[in-house]
N, C-alpha and C positions, 0 to 999 in steps of 0.2 A: 504493500500500500504506500510505499515511499513515493512522494511526488504526486499523490492523488489528493484532491481537495473536494469537499462537499460542494455540490452544484455543478461540477464538471460533467461533460458528456464523454462517454467512453464507448468503444466497440466491445460488445459482449458476445461470447459464444459458449454454449453450455459445455461443450467438450473442447477444451483449449487446443488439443493437438489434432483436431479434425481438420487438417490442412485443406484449404480450398473450400471449406464449408462457409455458409452465409453467416454474417455477423449482424447484430442488432444494436441500435443506438439506445443507450441507457443513460440516466442521470444519477450521479452519486448522491444519495440522501443521507446516509450515515456510515461512519467508519468504525471498525473494531469488532462488531458483532456481539451477540450475547455471550457473556462470560469470556470476553476477550478471545473469541474463536478465530479472529483474523478474517472473518467474512465481511462483506460489504452489502449494505442495504441500498438497492437501486430501484429506480422507477423506469419502466419501459416507455420509450418515446415514439415508437412507430410500430406498424403492423397490427395484427389481431390482439396483441397483448398491451397495446397502448394504455397507459395509466396504471397497469398492474405493478405492484411493489413486492419485492421479495429479497431475502438474504441470499447472496451468491458467493462462491469462492473467489477470492481476489485474483487468482491465477486466470480466471475466465474473463477478466477485464484486460483485453489484449493491447489496446493502444488508445491514447486520447483521440476523440472523434476527429479533430482537425487533421490528424495524421493517418486517417483510415486508408487513404489511397496508397500511401507508402507501405502501410502494413499489408495491404492486399497484394502488392507486388512481391514483398518478402515472402508472404504466405504461399503464393503460387510457386515461387522458386523452391521453397522448402519441400512442397509436395512433389514437385518434379524430381528433385534429388532423392527423396525417400523412395519413390516408386522405382527409380532406376537402381537402387542399392539394396533394398531390404531382402531380396532373395539370397544374398550372400551369407546371411546369418546362419551360423552353425557349420560353415565349410572350413576346411583346413586353412585356406587363405585368410579368412576372416579372423580365426583364432590366432594365426601367425601375426597378423597386423596388430591385434590386441597386445600380444607379447612384446613385439618390437617397439610399438609406439610408447610403451611404458618407459622406455629408456630416453625419450626426448625430454629435454629440459629447456626452460623451467617446467616443472611438473604439470602445471595446468595450462600450458601453452597450446596443447592439443588434447582433444577428447573424442574418442571414437564412440558413437552411439551404439547401443546394444539391444534396444527394444525391438519388438516384433514389427512395429510400424516403420521404424527408421534406422534399423541396423545398417552399418556400412557407411553412414554419413559421418564425416569428420568435421568437428568444429575446430577452427584455428583462431586463437585470440589475436595474434599479431602475425599476419601473413608475411610481411617484409622480414621480420626477425626469424621466423621459421624457415623461410626460403634461404636466407643467408646461412643459417646454422647447417642446413642440409645441402647447401651448395646447389640449389635448384634455380632454374631460370625463371625469374619472377614474371617477366613479360609473357613467356610461354604458358605459365600457370594461369595468369589472368585471362588469357585468350581462350582457355578451355571452357566449353559450355557446361561442364560438370563442376564448375567453380562459381560460387555466387557470394559477393560481398554485400552484406546487409546494409541497407541505407539508414537504419535506425538503431542498431544494436551495438553502438560503439565500435564499429568496424569489424564485428564478428564475421568471419568467413566460413561458409558452409561448402563442403566438398563431397561430391558423389563418389560411389565406390571405385570406378575406374581410376580416378585421380587419387583417391585414398590409397589404393593398392600401390600406385606409383610412388607416392610419398613414403609408404611403409617400406617398400623395397629399398628406396634410397636411404632411409634411416637405418636399415639393416646393414647396408654397406658402410655407412658412416660410423656406426657404433658396434661393428662386428667384434672388436676386441672385448667389449663388455658383454655382448649378447651371447657369444659362443660359450663362455664358461657357464652361463645360466642354462643353455640348452644341454650341455654336458651333464650338469647336475641333475636335470630332469630326466635325461636319458638313463643315467645310473639308477635313479629312483624307479623308473619304469622296468628296467631289467630286474631289479630286486623284487619288484612286485610280481613280475611274471614267474620268477624262480621260487616263489613260495611253495611250500610242500602241499600235497593234496589235501591234507587234513585242515589246512588253513584256507582252502580255496573259497570257503563261504564268506571270508572277510575281503576277498579280492574283488575289484570292480569287474564288470562285464568285459570280456575280451574285446568286444567291439569298441568300447570306450578307450581301452588301452591302445587299440589300433588307431583310433582317431587321434589320440594325443601323439602317437608316434608319427602320424602323417603331418601334424602341425610342426613338430620338431624338424622333420625332413624339409619342410617348406621354409622354415626360418634359416636353416643351414644353406639351402639353395640361394635364398635372398642375400645372405651374407657374402656369397661368392665362393665358388669351389676352391679357388686358390687359398683364400683366407681360412676356410674350413679345414682344408688339408694341412695347412701349416700349423693350425692349432692342434689337430690330431697328432701331428709329428711331435709337437712340443709336449703333449701329454705323454706320448710313448717314451720320449727321451727322459722326461722326469721320472717315469716309472722305472726305466733302466738304471738311471743314476741312483735312485732310491734302493733298488735291488743290490747294486754293487756296493753302495755305501753301507748297507746292513751287513754285507759280507765282511767289509773292512772292520766294522764295529765289533763283530764277533771275533775277528782275528786279534784285535787290540785287547779284548777281554781275555782271550786265551794266552796272549803274551804276558799280561799282568799276572794271571793265575800261575804262570810258570816262572815268575820272578824276573821277567824282562821289562820292568816298569819304564826304564829310560827309553828303550826302543818303542814301547807303546806310546809314550808321550810325544816322541818325535813324529810318529805317524799321525797322531791326532793334530799336532801343530801344523804339519805339512798339509793335512786335509783342509784345514782352515774354515770349515763350516760344519755345523751340526746337520747331519744328513736328514734327520727327521724334519728339519725346517723346509725341505723341498717337497714334502708330502702335502698335497692340497687339502687332504682331510684333516691334517694336524693344524694347518694354518687357519682354518675356518673358526 
């Protein structure tokens, strides 16, 4: 109700997110609602309900009436983007985008919608800053019909799925070094869950859900780039080998001390120069 005053005319719609639906002109009569419910008492000013008064949810008052044409333009654009995007909900690409876009900072600069009506639509608070962060061509973005910059919402930009996916792919490339460890951690958790013994199978999720999550992780790795993903896998394998060899050295050092060769053992430890366990990702967490 911020910025709303008694006596003002507003555009009202019973279902706020019924994009493209008709709006009615109402007058604000009272604010606050019974027991501070946050509802607004309005009087209908047109149509069959002219003169009728009732308490309505504040969210259903969509725009001051003088701005109703701008609102209708925004509303139609939002409807078009939602219709072009919502079918992607639940797919591996959609879930991959959810994971990847969580690494974009500042944290609230982008928000991927997940509802049945508008899944796949991406909200971008500052298009210029996000484009610069992800090294995207701003002119090319603005020329895409699947991108709409709201005229009244403080520059909020709405993006339909085809562009949302392009932005998510770019974010995966840009933040691959942060994203790949997360995918590896999730991959290990999946493998452990699949390896549960038969008597624990009742606690395990349906195999189809595990397969779906596996598909999401594959998609994220693909977006990060095959070369970056392979290089990360090589790094993990190298760390595992170094850890294995280091543990052999540690056992040898202990054996030398047990046999009275403390000086030799200390020399080996000094030459090693690092605690081998510090290379283990599980230990560092």
